[in-house]
A tleap script that builds the chain and sets N, CA, C and O, in Angstrom:
source leaprc.protein.ff14SB
mol = sequence {
  NMET THR LYS PHE VAL SER THR VAL ARG PHE
  THR VAL LYS ASP ASP CYS VAL ASP GLU PHE
  ILE LYS ARG GLU LYS GLU LEU ASP PHE GLU
  GLY MET ALA GLU GLN ILE THR LEU ILE LYS
  THR GLY ASP THR THR PHE CYS TRP ILE GLY
  VAL PHE GLU SER GLU ASP ALA ILE ALA SER
  CYS ARG PRO LYS MET ILE GLN GLN LEU ASP
  THR ILE ARG HIE THR LEU GLU GLU ILE SER
  PRO GLU LEU GLY VAL THR ASP PRO ALA SER
  GLY PRO VAL ILE PHE ASP TRP LYS ALA CSER
}
set mol.1.N position { 0.815 -1.140 -0.015 }
set mol.1.CA position { 0.018 0.047 -0.025 }
set mol.1.C position { 0.847 1.268 0.033 }
set mol.1.O position { 1.814 1.316 0.792 }
set mol.2.N position { 0.524 2.249 -0.722 }
set mol.2.CA position { 1.305 3.437 -0.882 }
set mol.2.C position { 1.169 4.375 0.438 }
set mol.2.O position { 0.079 4.631 0.949 }
set mol.3.N position { 2.294 4.808 0.877 }
set mol.3.CA position { 2.333 5.731 1.986 }
set mol.3.C position { 1.676 7.074 1.599 }
set mol.3.O position { 1.645 7.392 0.410 }
set mol.4.N position { 1.195 7.809 2.471 }
set mol.4.CA position { 0.630 9.164 2.185 }
set mol.4.C position { 1.228 10.181 3.167 }
set mol.4.O position { 1.328 9.900 4.361 }
set mol.5.N position { 1.623 11.354 2.674 }
set mol.5.CA position { 2.257 12.361 3.458 }
set mol.5.C position { 1.402 13.617 3.438 }
set mol.5.O position { 0.868 14.040 2.413 }
set mol.6.N position { 1.307 14.161 4.580 }
set mol.6.CA position { 0.610 15.466 4.716 }
set mol.6.C position { 1.510 16.544 5.324 }
set mol.6.O position { 2.183 16.266 6.317 }
set mol.7.N position { 1.551 17.730 4.789 }
set mol.7.CA position { 2.369 18.808 5.350 }
set mol.7.C position { 1.459 19.959 5.607 }
set mol.7.O position { 0.451 20.142 4.925 }
set mol.8.N position { 1.806 20.726 6.577 }
set mol.8.CA position { 1.075 21.948 6.993 }
set mol.8.C position { 2.034 22.996 7.333 }
set mol.8.O position { 2.866 22.828 8.224 }
set mol.9.N position { 1.943 24.096 6.639 }
set mol.9.CA position { 2.861 25.286 6.930 }
set mol.9.C position { 2.107 26.289 7.808 }
set mol.9.O position { 0.945 26.611 7.559 }
set mol.10.N position { 2.823 26.782 8.869 }
set mol.10.CA position { 2.305 27.671 9.889 }
set mol.10.C position { 3.108 28.895 9.990 }
set mol.10.O position { 4.329 28.815 9.859 }
set mol.11.N position { 2.536 30.020 10.211 }
set mol.11.CA position { 3.293 31.215 10.683 }
set mol.11.C position { 2.738 31.493 12.039 }
set mol.11.O position { 1.520 31.589 12.188 }
set mol.12.N position { 3.586 31.630 13.058 }
set mol.12.CA position { 3.195 31.791 14.392 }
set mol.12.C position { 3.470 33.205 14.762 }
set mol.12.O position { 4.458 33.816 14.353 }
set mol.13.N position { 2.502 33.739 15.602 }
set mol.13.CA position { 2.645 35.119 16.114 }
set mol.13.C position { 3.927 35.269 16.839 }
set mol.13.O position { 4.340 34.361 17.560 }
set mol.14.N position { 4.610 36.440 16.670 }
set mol.14.CA position { 5.915 36.646 17.285 }
set mol.14.C position { 6.001 36.294 18.736 }
set mol.14.O position { 6.981 35.695 19.179 }
set mol.15.N position { 4.952 36.668 19.511 }
set mol.15.CA position { 5.018 36.484 20.925 }
set mol.15.C position { 4.460 35.114 21.310 }
set mol.15.O position { 4.267 34.911 22.509 }
set mol.16.N position { 4.183 34.161 20.435 }
set mol.16.CA position { 3.591 32.904 20.735 }
set mol.16.C position { 4.454 31.694 20.326 }
set mol.16.O position { 3.970 30.564 20.406 }
set mol.17.N position { 5.700 31.888 19.896 }
set mol.17.CA position { 6.559 30.827 19.395 }
set mol.17.C position { 6.784 29.773 20.495 }
set mol.17.O position { 6.642 28.577 20.243 }
set mol.18.N position { 7.128 30.208 21.685 }
set mol.18.CA position { 7.407 29.284 22.760 }
set mol.18.C position { 6.128 28.433 23.076 }
set mol.18.O position { 6.196 27.210 23.195 }
set mol.19.N position { 4.977 29.124 23.204 }
set mol.19.CA position { 3.721 28.453 23.469 }
set mol.19.C position { 3.405 27.537 22.350 }
set mol.19.O position { 2.934 26.439 22.648 }
set mol.20.N position { 3.591 27.822 21.140 }
set mol.20.CA position { 3.241 27.013 19.941 }
set mol.20.C position { 4.097 25.698 20.072 }
set mol.20.O position { 3.570 24.592 19.954 }
set mol.21.N position { 5.359 25.856 20.306 }
set mol.21.CA position { 6.241 24.682 20.294 }
set mol.21.C position { 5.872 23.849 21.571 }
set mol.21.O position { 5.847 22.623 21.469 }
set mol.22.N position { 5.601 24.414 22.696 }
set mol.22.CA position { 5.176 23.603 23.852 }
set mol.22.C position { 3.944 22.878 23.641 }
set mol.22.O position { 3.870 21.693 23.967 }
set mol.23.N position { 2.923 23.523 23.097 }
set mol.23.CA position { 1.651 22.848 22.822 }
set mol.23.C position { 1.750 21.765 21.774 }
set mol.23.O position { 1.060 20.750 21.874 }
set mol.24.N position { 2.576 21.948 20.789 }
set mol.24.CA position { 2.808 20.927 19.739 }
set mol.24.C position { 3.335 19.686 20.428 }
set mol.24.O position { 2.858 18.575 20.197 }
set mol.25.N position { 4.341 19.896 21.291 }
set mol.25.CA position { 5.025 18.738 21.917 }
set mol.25.C position { 4.058 17.995 22.837 }
set mol.25.O position { 4.240 16.802 23.081 }
set mol.26.N position { 3.067 18.658 23.335 }
set mol.26.CA position { 2.130 18.080 24.326 }
set mol.26.C position { 0.983 17.322 23.612 }
set mol.26.O position { 0.287 16.544 24.264 }
set mol.27.N position { 0.775 17.518 22.342 }
set mol.27.CA position { -0.368 16.969 21.661 }
set mol.27.C position { -0.282 15.372 21.565 }
set mol.27.O position { 0.812 14.817 21.465 }
set mol.28.N position { -1.332 14.751 21.596 }
set mol.28.CA position { -1.363 13.281 21.577 }
set mol.28.C position { -1.466 12.833 20.080 }
set mol.28.O position { -2.531 12.951 19.473 }
set mol.29.N position { -0.399 12.343 19.523 }
set mol.29.CA position { -0.392 11.835 18.203 }
set mol.29.C position { -0.530 10.389 18.080 }
set mol.29.O position { -0.449 9.855 16.974 }
set mol.30.N position { -0.754 9.655 19.253 }
set mol.30.CA position { -0.795 8.223 19.246 }
set mol.30.C position { -1.966 7.714 18.348 }
set mol.30.O position { -3.096 8.188 18.468 }
set mol.31.N position { -1.680 6.777 17.485 }
set mol.31.CA position { -2.647 6.177 16.624 }
set mol.31.C position { -3.010 7.063 15.448 }
set mol.31.O position { -4.010 6.792 14.783 }
set mol.32.N position { -2.238 8.123 15.156 }
set mol.32.CA position { -2.519 8.996 13.994 }
set mol.32.C position { -1.590 8.626 12.880 }
set mol.32.O position { -2.114 8.205 11.849 }
set mol.33.N position { -0.374 8.717 12.933 }
set mol.33.CA position { 0.525 8.577 11.838 }
set mol.33.C position { 1.712 7.683 12.245 }
set mol.33.O position { 1.973 7.425 13.420 }
set mol.34.N position { 2.386 7.248 11.228 }
set mol.34.CA position { 3.577 6.489 11.493 }
set mol.34.C position { 4.723 7.386 12.003 }
set mol.34.O position { 5.569 6.958 12.789 }
set mol.35.N position { 4.719 8.605 11.542 }
set mol.35.CA position { 5.765 9.542 11.951 }
set mol.35.C position { 5.217 10.974 11.868 }
set mol.35.O position { 4.506 11.285 10.913 }
set mol.36.N position { 5.510 11.824 12.797 }
set mol.36.CA position { 5.201 13.218 12.771 }
set mol.36.C position { 6.411 13.984 13.105 }
set mol.36.O position { 7.109 13.685 14.074 }
set mol.37.N position { 6.689 15.028 12.272 }
set mol.37.CA position { 7.866 15.870 12.460 }
set mol.37.C position { 7.424 17.277 12.316 }
set mol.37.O position { 6.656 17.620 11.417 }
set mol.38.N position { 7.932 18.134 13.244 }
set mol.38.CA position { 7.685 19.581 13.154 }
set mol.38.C position { 9.062 20.244 12.950 }
set mol.38.O position { 9.970 20.109 13.770 }
set mol.39.N position { 9.175 20.977 11.800 }
set mol.39.CA position { 10.510 21.688 11.596 }
set mol.39.C position { 10.249 23.213 11.637 }
set mol.39.O position { 9.181 23.723 11.301 }
set mol.40.N position { 11.304 23.870 12.071 }
set mol.40.CA position { 11.275 25.359 12.219 }
set mol.40.C position { 11.946 25.828 10.931 }
set mol.40.O position { 13.132 25.569 10.730 }
set mol.41.N position { 11.212 26.512 10.060 }
set mol.41.CA position { 11.725 26.964 8.841 }
set mol.41.C position { 12.144 28.405 8.776 }
set mol.41.O position { 12.647 28.855 7.747 }
set mol.42.N position { 11.936 29.191 9.917 }
set mol.42.CA position { 12.263 30.617 10.042 }
set mol.42.C position { 11.997 30.995 11.509 }
set mol.42.O position { 11.604 30.175 12.338 }
set mol.43.N position { 12.228 32.248 11.766 }
set mol.43.CA position { 11.999 32.724 13.197 }
set mol.43.C position { 10.584 32.378 13.683 }
set mol.43.O position { 10.408 31.983 14.835 }
set mol.44.N position { 9.566 32.525 12.801 }
set mol.44.CA position { 8.167 32.303 13.231 }
set mol.44.C position { 7.467 31.369 12.312 }
set mol.44.O position { 6.242 31.274 12.374 }
set mol.45.N position { 8.174 30.659 11.447 }
set mol.45.CA position { 7.549 29.789 10.435 }
set mol.45.C position { 7.934 28.298 10.731 }
set mol.45.O position { 9.059 27.991 11.125 }
set mol.46.N position { 6.961 27.420 10.522 }
set mol.46.CA position { 7.120 25.962 10.887 }
set mol.46.C position { 6.397 25.234 9.793 }
set mol.46.O position { 5.549 25.775 9.083 }
set mol.47.N position { 6.779 23.953 9.687 }
set mol.47.CA position { 6.152 23.030 8.798 }
set mol.47.C position { 5.955 21.751 9.508 }
set mol.47.O position { 6.901 21.196 10.067 }
set mol.48.N position { 4.755 21.260 9.506 }
set mol.48.CA position { 4.314 19.988 10.206 }
set mol.48.C position { 4.353 18.920 9.074 }
set mol.48.O position { 3.891 19.193 7.967 }
set mol.49.N position { 4.870 17.780 9.329 }
set mol.49.CA position { 4.957 16.716 8.348 }
set mol.49.C position { 4.479 15.417 8.982 }
set mol.49.O position { 5.034 14.974 9.987 }
set mol.50.N position { 3.461 14.812 8.405 }
set mol.50.CA position { 2.974 13.478 8.961 }
set mol.50.C position { 3.126 12.450 7.813 }
set mol.50.O position { 2.830 12.727 6.650 }
set mol.51.N position { 3.589 11.288 8.196 }
set mol.51.CA position { 3.644 10.188 7.268 }
set mol.51.C position { 2.632 9.135 7.732 }
set mol.51.O position { 2.708 8.621 8.848 }
set mol.52.N position { 1.609 8.808 6.769 }
set mol.52.CA position { 0.559 7.916 7.145 }
set mol.52.C position { 0.638 6.658 6.322 }
set mol.52.O position { 1.219 6.650 5.237 }
set mol.53.N position { 0.055 5.595 6.833 }
set mol.53.CA position { 0.006 4.289 6.163 }
set mol.53.C position { -0.768 4.423 4.814 }
set mol.53.O position { -0.449 3.718 3.856 }
set mol.54.N position { -1.726 5.276 4.742 }
set mol.54.CA position { -2.492 5.261 3.509 }
set mol.54.C position { -3.345 6.572 3.512 }
set mol.54.O position { -3.397 7.278 4.519 }
set mol.55.N position { -4.005 6.876 2.370 }
set mol.55.CA position { -4.968 7.986 2.332 }
set mol.55.C position { -6.127 7.776 3.300 }
set mol.55.O position { -6.583 8.725 3.938 }
set mol.56.N position { -6.597 6.560 3.411 }
set mol.56.CA position { -7.654 6.285 4.308 }
set mol.56.C position { -7.206 6.515 5.814 }
set mol.56.O position { -8.000 6.973 6.635 }
set mol.57.N position { -5.994 6.203 6.118 }
set mol.57.CA position { -5.487 6.477 7.486 }
set mol.57.C position { -5.495 7.919 7.810 }
set mol.57.O position { -5.875 8.275 8.925 }
set mol.58.N position { -5.099 8.795 6.911 }
set mol.58.CA position { -5.094 10.287 7.228 }
set mol.58.C position { -6.610 10.757 7.229 }
set mol.58.O position { -6.989 11.605 8.037 }
set mol.59.N position { -7.404 10.223 6.366 }
set mol.59.CA position { -8.873 10.672 6.388 }
set mol.59.C position { -9.482 10.342 7.726 }
set mol.59.O position { -10.258 11.132 8.263 }
set mol.60.N position { -9.140 9.167 8.291 }
set mol.60.CA position { -9.797 8.717 9.509 }
set mol.60.C position { -9.338 9.551 10.774 }
set mol.60.O position { -10.057 9.610 11.771 }
set mol.61.N position { -8.222 10.137 10.703 }
set mol.61.CA position { -7.741 10.915 11.883 }
set mol.61.C position { -7.819 12.417 11.598 }
set mol.61.O position { -7.335 13.215 12.401 }
set mol.62.N position { -8.414 12.818 10.478 }
set mol.62.CA position { -8.563 14.245 10.151 }
set mol.62.C position { -9.429 14.927 11.241 }
set mol.62.O position { -9.064 16.051 11.584 }
set mol.63.N position { -10.462 14.430 11.796 }
set mol.63.CA position { -11.222 15.180 12.803 }
set mol.63.C position { -10.294 15.444 14.062 }
set mol.63.O position { -10.374 16.510 14.672 }
set mol.64.N position { -9.472 14.511 14.406 }
set mol.64.CA position { -8.575 14.645 15.615 }
set mol.64.C position { -7.532 15.708 15.242 }
set mol.64.O position { -7.204 16.534 16.094 }
set mol.65.N position { -6.995 15.730 14.013 }
set mol.65.CA position { -6.073 16.761 13.654 }
set mol.65.C position { -6.667 18.178 13.740 }
set mol.65.O position { -6.058 19.114 14.258 }
set mol.66.N position { -7.822 18.271 13.230 }
set mol.66.CA position { -8.586 19.614 13.323 }
set mol.66.C position { -8.844 19.992 14.731 }
set mol.66.O position { -8.745 21.174 15.058 }
set mol.67.N position { -9.176 19.054 15.613 }
set mol.67.CA position { -9.401 19.333 16.953 }
set mol.67.C position { -8.110 19.838 17.677 }
set mol.67.O position { -8.127 20.748 18.506 }
set mol.68.N position { -7.017 19.176 17.293 }
set mol.68.CA position { -5.740 19.608 17.820 }
set mol.68.C position { -5.349 21.024 17.309 }
set mol.68.O position { -4.834 21.854 18.058 }
set mol.69.N position { -5.617 21.258 16.003 }
set mol.69.CA position { -5.306 22.548 15.472 }
set mol.69.C position { -6.110 23.637 16.256 }
set mol.69.O position { -5.583 24.717 16.524 }
set mol.70.N position { -7.344 23.349 16.605 }
set mol.70.CA position { -8.146 24.379 17.278 }
set mol.70.C position { -7.543 24.722 18.610 }
set mol.70.O position { -7.842 25.796 19.132 }
set mol.71.N position { -6.729 23.901 19.189 }
set mol.71.CA position { -6.108 24.232 20.447 }
set mol.71.C position { -4.850 25.147 20.320 }
set mol.71.O position { -4.394 25.704 21.319 }
set mol.72.N position { -4.299 25.295 19.098 }
set mol.72.CA position { -3.134 26.145 18.872 }
set mol.72.C position { -3.449 27.306 17.914 }
set mol.72.O position { -2.610 28.156 17.617 }
set mol.73.N position { -4.746 27.289 17.434 }
set mol.73.CA position { -5.164 28.297 16.377 }
set mol.73.C position { -4.793 29.774 16.841 }
set mol.73.O position { -4.270 30.583 16.075 }
set mol.74.N position { -5.106 30.044 18.137 }
set mol.74.CA position { -4.870 31.348 18.645 }
set mol.74.C position { -3.340 31.846 18.587 }
set mol.74.O position { -3.052 33.036 18.710 }
set mol.75.N position { -2.463 30.915 18.404 }
set mol.75.CA position { -0.995 31.233 18.323 }
set mol.75.C position { -0.591 31.594 16.890 }
set mol.75.O position { 0.521 32.070 16.665 }
set mol.76.N position { -1.519 31.363 15.881 }
set mol.76.CA position { -1.062 31.477 14.487 }
set mol.76.C position { -1.485 32.724 13.829 }
set mol.76.O position { -2.532 33.289 14.143 }
set mol.77.N position { -0.715 33.144 12.954 }
set mol.77.CA position { -0.973 34.347 12.055 }
set mol.77.C position { -1.759 33.812 10.869 }
set mol.77.O position { -1.624 32.648 10.491 }
set mol.78.N position { -2.587 34.683 10.283 }
set mol.78.CA position { -3.285 34.324 8.976 }
set mol.78.C position { -2.267 34.348 7.915 }
set mol.78.O position { -1.497 35.304 7.813 }
set mol.79.N position { -2.230 33.368 7.145 }
set mol.79.CA position { -1.272 33.318 6.010 }
set mol.79.C position { -1.831 34.126 4.886 }
set mol.79.O position { -1.112 34.905 4.260 }
set mol.80.N position { -3.093 33.962 4.614 }
set mol.80.CA position { -3.798 34.774 3.636 }
set mol.80.C position { -5.404 34.549 3.864 }
set mol.80.O position { -5.841 33.587 4.496 }
set mol.81.N position { -6.159 35.475 3.320 }
set mol.81.CA position { -7.694 35.286 3.532 }
set mol.81.C position { -8.172 33.908 2.892 }
set mol.81.O position { -9.107 33.281 3.390 }
set mol.82.N position { -7.509 33.483 1.804 }
set mol.82.CA position { -7.924 32.272 1.133 }
set mol.82.C position { -7.473 31.060 1.893 }
set mol.82.O position { -8.224 30.085 1.907 }
set mol.83.N position { -6.306 31.016 2.539 }
set mol.83.CA position { -5.739 29.933 3.256 }
set mol.83.C position { -6.140 29.937 4.777 }
set mol.83.O position { -6.299 28.863 5.359 }
set mol.84.N position { -6.285 31.014 5.356 }
set mol.84.CA position { -6.523 31.063 6.798 }
set mol.84.C position { -5.102 30.989 7.459 }
set mol.84.O position { -4.143 31.628 7.025 }
set mol.85.N position { -5.048 30.178 8.516 }
set mol.85.CA position { -3.832 30.048 9.313 }
set mol.85.C position { -2.983 28.892 8.945 }
set mol.85.O position { -1.893 28.746 9.498 }
set mol.86.N position { -3.410 28.055 8.042 }
set mol.86.CA position { -2.594 26.942 7.579 }
set mol.86.C position { -2.475 26.791 6.060 }
set mol.86.O position { -3.368 27.199 5.318 }
set mol.87.N position { -1.377 26.207 5.609 }
set mol.87.CA position { -1.226 26.013 4.214 }
set mol.87.C position { -0.953 24.476 4.001 }
set mol.87.O position { 0.208 24.065 3.985 }
set mol.88.N position { -1.986 23.662 3.843 }
set mol.88.CA position { -1.828 22.234 3.813 }
set mol.88.C position { -1.577 21.686 2.375 }
set mol.88.O position { -2.021 22.251 1.375 }
set mol.89.N position { -0.840 20.554 2.343 }
set mol.89.CA position { -0.554 19.913 1.073 }
set mol.89.C position { -0.448 18.394 1.454 }
set mol.89.O position { 0.235 18.039 2.415 }
set mol.90.N position { -1.123 17.537 0.696 }
set mol.90.CA position { -1.025 16.134 1.001 }
set mol.90.C position { -0.982 15.303 -0.285 }
set mol.90.O position { -1.452 15.774 -1.321 }
set mol.91.N position { -0.441 14.098 -0.254 }
set mol.91.CA position { -0.410 13.314 -1.397 }
set mol.91.C position { 0.268 11.963 -1.204 }
set mol.91.O position { 0.911 11.742 -0.178 }
set mol.92.N position { 0.139 11.071 -2.154 }
set mol.92.CA position { 0.828 9.796 -2.066 }
set mol.92.C position { 2.297 9.898 -2.200 }
set mol.92.O position { 2.727 10.780 -2.944 }
set mol.93.N position { 3.137 9.114 -1.579 }
set mol.93.CA position { 4.575 9.148 -1.748 }
set mol.93.C position { 4.875 8.464 -3.136 }
set mol.93.O position { 4.457 7.344 -3.429 }
set mol.94.N position { 5.592 9.206 -3.904 }
set mol.94.CA position { 6.029 8.747 -5.270 }
set mol.94.C position { 7.421 8.126 -5.226 }
set mol.94.O position { 7.725 7.171 -5.941 }
set mol.95.N position { 8.278 8.719 -4.336 }
set mol.95.CA position { 9.627 8.308 -4.253 }
set mol.95.C position { 10.053 8.455 -2.768 }
set mol.95.O position { 9.761 9.461 -2.122 }
set mol.96.N position { 10.741 7.434 -2.259 }
set mol.96.CA position { 11.211 7.507 -0.888 }
set mol.96.C position { 12.650 6.910 -0.857 }
set mol.96.O position { 12.875 5.779 -1.286 }
set mol.97.N position { 13.579 7.684 -0.354 }
set mol.97.CA position { 15.010 7.226 -0.336 }
set mol.97.C position { 15.474 7.320 1.123 }
set mol.97.O position { 15.264 8.325 1.802 }
set mol.98.N position { 16.113 6.234 1.579 }
set mol.98.CA position { 16.673 6.249 2.913 }
set mol.98.C position { 18.136 5.816 2.825 }
set mol.98.O position { 18.488 4.916 2.061 }
set mol.99.N position { 18.951 6.453 3.596 }
set mol.99.CA position { 20.382 6.027 3.715 }
set mol.99.C position { 20.449 4.644 4.416 }
set mol.99.O position { 19.662 4.319 5.305 }
set mol.100.N position { 21.457 3.847 3.943 }
set mol.100.CA position { 21.538 2.468 4.523 }
set mol.100.C position { 22.548 2.491 5.560 }
set mol.100.O position { 22.805 1.468 6.194 }
savepdb mol mol.pdb
quit
């Protein structure tokens, strides 16, 4: 079965970076994805990456992910009126390389 990856880009309010990181670390990701990674891409920008078993797996935990987002939404800047506070992208893994 093809793995499925979801990414979400965030811009955090200047005075909320520490709170955002703390809250992300406290979230319960058990049973959601095979791997979840949060990377800091700038002073106040972050990208969340989740690797899921399948498209069905991400679809089944989407309500929990939205519920978790609601707990940190107040720490986020609006990216644009069209996107809101998140810029998500998801799709099947086409190529995956790992060092041996």
